[in-house]
PALUMMI-793653 format. One record per residue (C-alpha): residue number from 1; residue in one letter; z, x, y. Coordinates in nm, 4 decimals, m for minus. Layout:
<sites>
{n->NUM; res->A; Z->Z; X->X; Y->Y} .
...
</sites>
This chain:
<sites>
{n->1; res->E; Z->0.3685; X->m2.4369; Y->1.7594} .
{n->2; res->S; Z->0.5578; X->m2.1909; Y->1.5427} .
{n->3; res->E; Z->0.6913; X->m2.2078; Y->1.1899} .
{n->4; res->A; Z->0.9366; X->m1.9209; Y->1.2476} .
{n->5; res->W; Z->1.3095; X->m1.9900; Y->1.2591} .
{n->6; res->S; Z->1.4217; X->m1.9336; Y->1.6158} .
{n->7; res->G; Z->1.7838; X->m2.0366; Y->1.6275} .
{n->8; res->G; Z->2.1110; X->m2.0742; Y->1.4494} .
{n->9; res->I; Z->2.2791; X->m2.3527; Y->1.2638} .
{n->10; res->D; Z->2.6451; X->m2.4233; Y->1.2049} .
{n->11; res->I; Z->2.7416; X->m2.6219; Y->0.8969} .
{n->12; res->G; Z->3.0758; X->m2.7449; Y->0.7798} .
{n->13; res->V; Z->3.3044; X->m3.0110; Y->0.6438} .
{n->14; res->T; Z->3.5737; X->m3.2303; Y->0.7929} .
{n->15; res->A; Z->3.8582; X->m3.4397; Y->0.6567} .
{n->16; res->L; Z->3.8368; X->m3.6727; Y->0.9573} .
{n->17; res->T; Z->3.7161; X->m4.0290; Y->0.9130} .
{n->18; res->P; Z->3.4234; X->m4.1400; Y->1.1307} .
{n->19; res->A; Z->3.6674; X->m4.3311; Y->1.3537} .
{n->20; res->E; Z->3.8976; X->m4.0277; Y->1.3901} .
{n->21; res->F; Z->3.5995; X->m3.8040; Y->1.4554} .
{n->22; res->G; Z->3.4629; X->m4.0292; Y->1.7287} .
{n->23; res->A; Z->3.8006; X->m4.0735; Y->1.8958} .
{n->24; res->A; Z->3.8728; X->m3.7000; Y->1.8891} .
{n->25; res->N; Z->3.5318; X->m3.5994; Y->2.0173} .
{n->26; res->P; Z->3.3896; X->m3.8639; Y->2.2532} .
{n->27; res->G; Z->3.0592; X->m3.7582; Y->2.4022} .
{n->28; res->S; Z->3.0830; X->m3.3967; Y->2.2901} .
{n->29; res->L; Z->2.9068; X->m3.1789; Y->2.0371} .
{n->30; res->A; Z->3.2038; X->m2.9411; Y->2.0105} .
{n->31; res->W; Z->3.2905; X->m3.0695; Y->1.6635} .
{n->32; res->A; Z->3.3669; X->m2.7171; Y->1.5422} .
{n->33; res->E; Z->3.6881; X->m2.7255; Y->1.7449} .
{n->34; res->L; Z->3.8343; X->m3.0358; Y->1.5786} .
{n->35; res->E; Z->4.1372; X->m3.0196; Y->1.3530} .
{n->36; res->S; Z->4.0831; X->m3.0587; Y->0.9782} .
{n->37; res->T; Z->3.7294; X->m2.9242; Y->1.0220} .
{n->38; res->W; Z->3.5909; X->m2.6044; Y->0.8685} .
{n->39; res->V; Z->3.2674; X->m2.4570; Y->1.0005} .
{n->40; res->V; Z->3.0466; X->m2.1687; Y->0.8893} .
{n->41; res->N; Z->2.8362; X->m2.0434; Y->1.1792} .
{n->42; res->S; Z->2.4818; X->m1.9077; Y->1.1585} .
{n->43; res->A; Z->2.6089; X->m1.5551; Y->1.0869} .
{n->44; res->G; Z->2.8177; X->m1.6827; Y->0.7960} .
{n->45; res->Q; Z->3.1531; X->m1.6575; Y->0.9755} .
{n->46; res->L; Z->3.4224; X->m1.9098; Y->0.8821} .
{n->47; res->R; Z->3.5674; X->m2.0877; Y->1.1874} .
{n->48; res->M; Z->3.8548; X->m2.3325; Y->1.2302} .
{n->49; res->R; Z->3.9232; X->m2.5075; Y->1.5608} .
{n->50; res->G; Z->3.6608; X->m2.2813; Y->1.7201} .
{n->51; res->R; Z->3.8315; X->m1.9596; Y->1.6100} .
{n->52; res->A; Z->3.7616; X->m1.6913; Y->1.3535} .
{n->53; res->V; Z->3.9705; X->m1.6919; Y->1.0364} .
{n->54; res->P; Z->4.2114; X->m1.5233; Y->1.0584} .
{n->55; res->P; Z->4.2481; X->m1.5672; Y->1.4373} .
{n->56; res->G; Z->4.1430; X->m1.2607; Y->1.6358} .
{n->57; res->A; Z->3.9652; X->m1.1006; Y->1.3411} .
{n->58; res->I; Z->3.6104; X->m0.9836; Y->1.4040} .
{n->59; res->P; Z->3.4115; X->m1.0915; Y->1.2173} .
{n->60; res->G; Z->3.6879; X->m1.2510; Y->1.0067} .
{n->61; res->R; Z->3.6024; X->m1.4169; Y->0.6784} .
{n->62; res->T; Z->3.2364; X->m1.4539; Y->0.6062} .
{n->63; res->V; Z->3.0210; X->m1.6186; Y->0.3430} .
{n->64; res->A; Z->2.8797; X->m1.3099; Y->0.1761} .
{n->65; res->G; Z->2.5081; X->m1.3488; Y->0.1163} .
{n->66; res->Y; Z->2.4477; X->m1.6200; Y->0.3769} .
{n->67; res->N; Z->2.2644; X->m1.5731; Y->0.7039} .
{n->68; res->A; Z->2.0931; X->m1.8645; Y->0.8797} .
{n->69; res->G; Z->1.8528; X->m1.6167; Y->1.0376} .
{n->70; res->K; Z->1.6861; X->m1.5851; Y->0.6970} .
{n->71; res->L; Z->1.6159; X->m1.9562; Y->0.6647} .
{n->72; res->E; Z->1.2523; X->m2.0556; Y->0.6585} .
{n->73; res->W; Z->1.0659; X->m2.3708; Y->0.7502} .
{n->74; res->K; Z->1.1518; X->m2.6562; Y->0.5102} .
{n->75; res->D; Z->1.4462; X->m2.4763; Y->0.3475} .
{n->76; res->V; Z->1.7201; X->m2.7175; Y->0.2456} .
{n->77; res->L; Z->2.0726; X->m2.6146; Y->0.3423} .
{n->78; res->G; Z->2.3732; X->m2.7609; Y->0.1643} .
{n->79; res->V; Z->2.7496; X->m2.7278; Y->0.1830} .
{n->80; res->R; Z->3.0102; X->m2.8088; Y->m0.0795} .
{n->81; res->A; Z->3.3824; X->m2.8270; Y->m0.0200} .
{n->82; res->E; Z->3.5558; X->m2.6922; Y->m0.3267} .
{n->83; res->R; Z->3.9248; X->m2.6708; Y->m0.3998} .
{n->84; res->G; Z->4.0077; X->m2.3513; Y->m0.2134} .
{n->85; res->A; Z->3.6567; X->m2.2570; Y->m0.1007} .
{n->86; res->I; Z->3.3459; X->m2.3586; Y->0.0912} .
{n->87; res->A; Z->3.0132; X->m2.2928; Y->m0.0797} .
{n->88; res->L; Z->2.6708; X->m2.2842; Y->0.0875} .
{n->89; res->F; Z->2.3397; X->m2.3485; Y->m0.0840} .
{n->90; res->V; Z->1.9815; X->m2.2786; Y->0.0183} .
{n->91; res->N; Z->1.7173; X->m2.4738; Y->m0.1723} .
{n->92; res->G; Z->1.9713; X->m2.5653; Y->m0.4399} .
{n->93; res->E; Z->2.0729; X->m2.2041; Y->m0.5076} .
{n->94; res->L; Z->2.4200; X->m2.0756; Y->m0.4278} .
{n->95; res->A; Z->2.3873; X->m1.8558; Y->m0.1179} .
{n->96; res->G; Z->2.7545; X->m1.7644; Y->m0.0998} .
{n->97; res->R; Z->3.1076; X->m1.8927; Y->m0.0744} .
{n->98; res->V; Z->3.4198; X->m1.8167; Y->0.1239} .
{n->99; res->E; Z->3.7745; X->m1.8547; Y->m0.0046} .
{n->100; res->V; Z->4.0010; X->m2.0745; Y->0.2062} .
{n->101; res->A; Z->4.2880; X->m2.1574; Y->m0.0318} .
{n->102; res->D; Z->4.5311; X->m1.9224; Y->0.1438} .
{n->103; res->V; Z->4.4309; X->m2.0195; Y->0.4984} .
{n->104; res->E; Z->4.6649; X->m2.2536; Y->0.6816} .
{n->105; res->E; Z->4.5514; X->m2.4859; Y->0.9581} .
{n->106; res->I; Z->4.5243; X->m2.2916; Y->1.2843} .
</sites>
């Protein structure tokens, strides 16, 4: 048994209702590719419909100051959709945010 973090975690928000979500994604965990869904991956990269923002950019927009690899056992991760941004929190403290106000749906 280990208490070290050994993986990644994607976190995000969606505008889909539970019914829309289920109908759009039956039996799949590929929720990051759904429309109206914004995801920040474990490296802090913003993704829409499975693609970097802007498309083709490497690494694209990132949440400065956030890296899931630094999470520790029992840390609490939170996400807040703001008007024009997505903010991430670790243990109640702002870890970083990424601006999305100028990004159109891909």
